[in-house]
N, C-alpha and C positions, 0 to 999 in steps of 0.2 A: 881154461876161462872160455873157450868157445862152447864147452858143453852146455853150461847154463843159458847161453844165449840161443843155442839151437833147441833145447829144451823148452824154453820160452816161446819160440817161433812155432814148436810143434804144438804147444799147449794151446797157443792163440789160434792155430789152424784148426784144431781139433774142436775148441769152443765154438768157433766161428760156424764150423760143420753142423755141430749140434744145433746151434741157433737156426741156421738155414733148415734143417730137418723138423725142427719144432715148428717154424713157421709154416712149412709146406704141410705138415700134420694139421695144423689148425685151419689152413686153407682148405685142405680135403675134407675135414669135418664140416666146415661151412658149405661147402659144394654138396656134401651128402645131405645136409639138412634142407638146403635149397631144392634138391632133387626130390626128397620126400615130400616137402610142400607142394612141389609142382605136380607130383603125381596125384596128391589130394585134390589140388584144384583142378587139374583135368578131369578127374572122376566126378567131381561136382558139377563141372561144366557139362559133361554128358549127360548127367542125371537132369540137370536144368533144361538142357536142350530138348530130351525126350518128353519131359513134363510140359514144356512150351508146345511141342508137336501136338501132344494129346490135347491141351487146351485149345489150341487152334481148331482141332477137329470138333471139338464140343462147340464152340463159337459158331462154326459152320453149320452144324446140325440145328443149333438154336436159331440162327438166322432163317434157315429153311423152315423150321417149325414156325416161326414168327411170321413169315411169309404166307405161309398156309393158313394160319389162324386170321390174318388180316383179310385174305380172299374169302374165307367162311364168314367172317364178321359182315363184309360187305354184302355178300348174298344173302345174310340174314337181315340185314338192314332193308335191302331192297323188297324182301317178302314181307316184312313188317310194314313198310310203307304202304305195300298193296292192300293190306287190311286196314289199315288207318285212314284210307283215303276217305273223303267226305261221301255219303250214301248219294246216290243217283236218285234225283227227284222222279216220283212217280208220275204217269200221266193221269189225266183225270179217269180213264176207263179202268185203271188199275186200283184206284182207291178204295173201292169197295163198295 
């Protein structure tokens, strides 16, 4: 009569152990999936940071080019203003 009780307890313990192992296996699968997604995320972040750095460099170059063009435009405007100033009136002896 004790044999069926021992067999029942042994079966319950084995089932419980299998249940725990299955749970741990599922947890490990979830961890593996999260780890893979994290690797992809980190790779994407590195790529975006490199792109951001490149774009910042391009913006700095464009700002410098813009500054130089503004200086050139100011110089051209001054030069143009000197050509378009009103004519100097001639004195009586120069009129001809």
